[in-house]
C-alpha positions in Angstrom: -51.0 -33.8 -16.4 -54.2 -35.3 -15.0 -57.1 -33.1 -13.9 -56.6 -33.8 -10.2 -52.8 -33.1 -10.4 -53.5 -29.8 -12.1 -56.0 -28.9 -9.5 -53.6 -29.6 -6.7 -50.9 -27.6 -8.3 -53.3 -24.7 -8.7 -54.1 -24.8 -5.0 -50.5 -24.8 -4.1 -49.7 -21.9 -6.4 -52.6 -20.0 -5.0 -51.5 -20.5 -1.4 -48.0 -19.4 -2.3 -49.3 -16.2 -3.9 -51.4 -15.5 -0.9 -48.4 -16.0 1.4 -46.3 -13.7 -0.8 -49.0 -11.0 -0.7 -49.3 -11.3 3.0 -45.5 -10.9 3.4 -45.5 -7.8 1.1 -48.1 -6.1 3.3 -46.3 -6.8 6.5 -44.1 -4.0 8.1 -40.4 -4.5 8.6 -41.0 -5.0 12.4 -43.8 -7.6 11.6 -41.5 -9.5 9.3 -38.8 -9.7 12.0 -41.3 -10.8 14.5 -42.7 -13.5 12.2 -39.2 -14.7 11.4 -38.5 -15.0 15.1 -41.7 -16.9 15.7 -40.9 -19.4 12.9 -37.4 -19.8 14.0 -38.6 -20.5 17.6 -41.1 -23.0 16.3 -38.4 -24.8 14.3 -36.2 -24.9 17.3 -39.0 -26.4 19.5 -39.7 -28.9 16.7 -36.0 -29.9 16.5 -35.8 -30.1 20.3 -38.8 -32.4 20.5 -37.4 -34.5 17.7 -34.1 -34.9 19.5 -36.0 -35.9 22.7 -37.9 -38.5 20.8 -34.7 -39.9 19.3 -33.1 -40.0 22.7 -36.1 -41.8 24.3 -36.1 -44.3 21.5 -32.4 -45.0 22.0 -32.9 -45.4 25.7 -35.7 -47.9 25.2 -33.6 -49.9 22.7 -30.7 -50.0 25.2 -33.0 -51.8 27.7 -33.9 -54.6 25.3 -30.9 -56.9 26.0 -31.7 -56.8 29.7 -35.4 -57.4 29.0 -34.3 -60.4 27.0 -32.3 -61.7 30.0 -35.5 -61.3 32.1 -37.2 -63.9 29.8 -34.3 -66.3 30.5 -34.7 -65.7 34.2 -38.4 -66.4 33.9 -37.7 -69.7 32.2 -35.3 -70.7 35.0 -38.0 -69.9 37.6 -40.5 -72.0 35.7 -38.0 -74.9 35.2 -37.2 -75.0 39.0 -40.8 -74.1 40.0 -39.5 -71.2 42.1 -41.4 -68.2 43.3 -40.3 -64.6 43.1 -41.7 -61.4 44.7 -40.5 -58.0 43.7 -41.6 -55.1 45.9 -41.6 -51.6 44.3 -41.8 -48.9 47.0 -41.0 -45.2 47.2 -42.6 -41.8 47.2 -45.3 -40.8 44.8 -44.0 -40.0 41.3 -40.7 -41.8 42.1 -40.9 -43.9 38.9 -42.2 -47.2 40.2 -44.9 -47.7 37.6 -42.7 -46.8 34.6 -40.0 -49.2 35.8 -42.6 -52.0 36.3 -43.7 -51.5 32.7 -40.2 -51.8 31.4 -39.5 -54.9 33.5 -42.6 -56.7 32.2 -42.7 -55.4 28.7 -41.5 -58.6 27.0 -42.1 -61.2 29.8 -44.3 -64.2 29.3 -47.5 -62.8 30.7 -48.6 -66.3 31.8 -45.8 -66.3 34.4 -46.0 -62.9 36.0 -48.6 -60.6 37.6 -48.5 -57.0 38.6 -50.4 -56.4 41.9 -51.5 -52.9 42.9 -54.1 -53.3 45.7 -56.5 -50.5 46.5 -58.0 -49.7 49.9 -58.9 -52.7 52.0 -62.6 -53.6 52.2 -64.5 -53.6 55.6 -64.0 -57.4 55.8 -60.3 -57.2 55.0 -59.8 -54.6 57.7 -60.9 -57.2 60.3 -58.4 -59.8 58.9 -54.7 -60.4 59.6 -53.0 -57.5 57.9 -50.8 -59.6 55.6 -53.7 -61.8 54.5 -54.8 -59.9 51.4 -51.2 -59.7 50.3 -50.6 -63.4 50.9 -53.6 -64.2 48.7 -51.7 -62.6 45.8 -48.4 -64.5 46.3 -46.9 -66.4 43.3 -47.3 -70.0 42.5 -44.2 -72.0 41.5 -42.6 -70.6 38.3 -44.3 -67.2 38.7 -43.1 -63.6 39.5 -45.4 -61.2 41.3 -44.5 -57.5 41.2 -46.1 -55.4 43.9 -46.7 -51.8 42.9 -46.7 -50.8 46.6 -47.0 -53.6 49.1 -47.5 -54.4 52.7 -45.1 -51.6 53.4 -48.1 -49.2 53.0 -48.4 -49.7 56.7 -44.9 -48.5 57.3 -45.1 -45.4 55.0 -48.4 -44.1 53.7 -50.8 -45.2 56.5 -49.0 -43.7 59.5 -48.4 -40.4 57.7 -52.1 -40.0 56.8 -53.5 -41.6 59.9 -54.9 -44.6 58.0 -53.8 -46.9 60.8 -53.5 -46.6 64.6 -50.2 -46.3 66.4 -50.7 -49.8 67.7 -51.4 -51.2 64.2 -48.2 -49.5 63.0 -46.2 -50.9 65.9 -47.5 -54.4 65.4 -46.6 -54.3 61.8 -43.0 -53.1 62.5 -42.6 -55.9 65.0 -44.0 -58.6 62.8 -42.9 -57.8 59.3 -39.3 -59.1 59.6 -40.5 -62.4 60.9 -43.1 -62.6 58.1 -40.4 -62.0 55.5 -37.9 -64.4 57.2 -40.4 -67.2 56.9 -41.1 -66.3 53.3 -37.4 -66.4 52.4 -36.9 -69.6 54.4 -39.5 -71.3 52.2 -37.3 -70.4 49.2 -39.3 -67.5 47.8 -36.9 -65.0 46.1 -37.8 -61.7 47.7 -36.5 -58.4 46.3 -37.3 -55.1 48.0 -36.7 -52.0 45.8 -37.2 -48.5 47.1 -37.3 -45.7 44.5 -35.8 -42.5 45.8 -36.6 -39.1 44.2 -35.7 -35.6 45.4 -38.3 -33.2 46.6 -37.6 -30.9 43.6 -37.9 -33.6 41.1 -41.1 -34.9 42.6 -42.6 -31.3 42.4 -41.6 -31.1 38.8 -43.3 -34.4 38.0 -46.5 -33.4 39.9 -46.6 -30.2 37.9 -46.3 -32.2 34.6 -49.1 -34.5 35.7 -51.3 -31.5 36.5 -50.7 -29.8 33.1 -50.8 -32.9 30.9 -54.3 -34.3 30.2 -52.8 -37.7 29.5 -51.2 -37.8 33.0 -53.8 -36.1 35.1 -55.4 -39.4 36.1 -52.1 -40.2 38.0 -52.6 -37.2 40.3 -54.5 -38.1 43.5 -55.4 -36.2 46.7 -52.6 -38.1 48.5 -50.1 -36.9 45.8 -51.2 -33.3 46.3 -50.2 -33.6 50.0 -46.9 -35.4 49.4 -44.9 -32.3 49.1 -46.4 -30.8 52.3 -45.7 -33.9 54.2 -42.2 -34.5 52.8 -40.5 -34.5 56.2 -43.1 -36.9 57.6 -42.4 -39.4 54.9 -38.7 -39.0 55.4 -39.1 -39.8 59.1 -41.1 -43.0 58.5 -38.7 -44.0 55.7 -35.8 -43.9 58.1 -37.7 -45.9 60.7 -38.7 -48.5 58.1 -35.1 -48.9 56.8 -33.7 -49.1 60.3 -36.1 -51.8 61.4 -36.8 -53.8 58.2 -33.5 -53.8 56.3 -32.3 -57.3 57.2 -29.7 -59.8 55.9 -32.3 -62.1 54.6 -34.6 -59.4 53.1 -32.5 -56.3 52.5 -33.6 -53.0 50.9 -32.1 -51.8 47.7 -32.4 -48.1 46.9 -32.7 -46.9 43.3 -32.0 -43.2 42.8 -34.7 -42.3 40.3 -34.3 -38.6 39.4 -33.1 -39.8 36.0 -35.7 -42.3 34.8 -33.8 -44.2 32.2 -30.8 -44.8 34.5 -33.2 -45.9 37.3 -34.9 -48.4 35.0 -31.7 -49.7 33.6 -30.2 -50.3 37.0 -33.4 -51.8 38.4 -33.2 -54.4 35.6 -29.6 -55.2 36.6 -30.6 -55.6 40.3 -33.4 -57.9 39.4 -31.2 -60.0 37.1 -28.6 -60.3 39.9 -31.2 -61.7 42.3 -30.8 -65.3 41.1 -28.7 -67.5 38.9 -30.1 -68.6 35.6 -28.9 -70.5 32.5 -27.5 -69.0 29.4 -26.7 -65.7 31.0 -25.2 -63.2 28.6 -21.4 -62.8 28.8 -21.5 -59.5 26.9 -23.8 -57.4 29.0 -22.7 -55.3 32.0 -24.7 -56.5 35.0 -22.9 -54.3 37.5 -25.3 -51.7 39.0 -24.1 -48.1 38.9 -23.1 -47.2 42.4 -24.4 -43.7 42.0 -27.8 -45.0 41.2 -28.1 -48.2 43.3 -27.5 -47.9 47.0 -27.8 -50.6 49.7 -30.3 -50.1 52.5 -27.5 -49.9 55.1 -25.7 -47.2 53.1 -28.9 -45.3 52.8 -29.3 -45.4 56.5 -25.7 -44.1 56.9 -26.4 -41.3 54.5 -29.6 -40.3 56.3 -27.9 -40.4 59.7 -25.0 -38.2 58.4 -27.6 -35.7 57.1 -29.3 -35.6 60.5 -26.0 -34.9 62.2 -24.9 -32.3 59.6 -28.2 -30.5 59.0 -30.2 -31.3 62.0 -32.8 -33.3 60.1 -33.2 -35.9 57.3 -33.2 -34.4 53.8 -34.5 -37.2 51.6 
């Protein structure tokens, strides 16, 4: 036995003797408490391990669809077509996580994620859509908007960031803007991620308590729960006026993140035809997760009749 091995063995033996001595000195009640603590720690460790395995399996299950997205990208490039995907929804609805899964294996030369901040003083004087148009895709490119021009339909009116006239002008003009966009053969996909008030609160609490996620929590987020009904009202108005045949809304129920991501991938892949599409994958969206804009409007109107107000 080498000197280093002998030294290591000695340290282990010494540690074991110390632990045995500590156990002999503990009372019966202390031993029971210590056993319970260790048992709980082992359960927590096992629980975390199971969660990690489940998350890993979920990520692996997305890969065949992510591979299909690469084929779709290649088709867009081949035809020099443009695609815009809008990700809208309440704060903490899962937009960012879905965008990361959509783009994870894509050719980064042919897609961009756009998340615009507050407009500059100069941009405030320009045509409202101008700064978004500047980010539009070239032929063969996909642009994914993490929030879009629909800020003016959702966030801005709730927080008073735009005037009633600016809001009204947007609601009148946006459908014409999108109709022209689609007429010129841009593939436009509008996704709205819908999360319940309870789940949003849980995600906010996690962000607040997790140092790795605290950066996600903004002042606007803090007020999102208080203004839940206000956001619901503007959501209804937005869907009623901007869900059109040429640019429809698709709602993704996002309480369960994995199912939301999986079904968002399916919706995107169904947005256009592309070569060598897999014949083995299930491309049909789950009807419990994916809801058309018209069905969402029907659901909201039924809630208002039944409960006297919109619920979500």
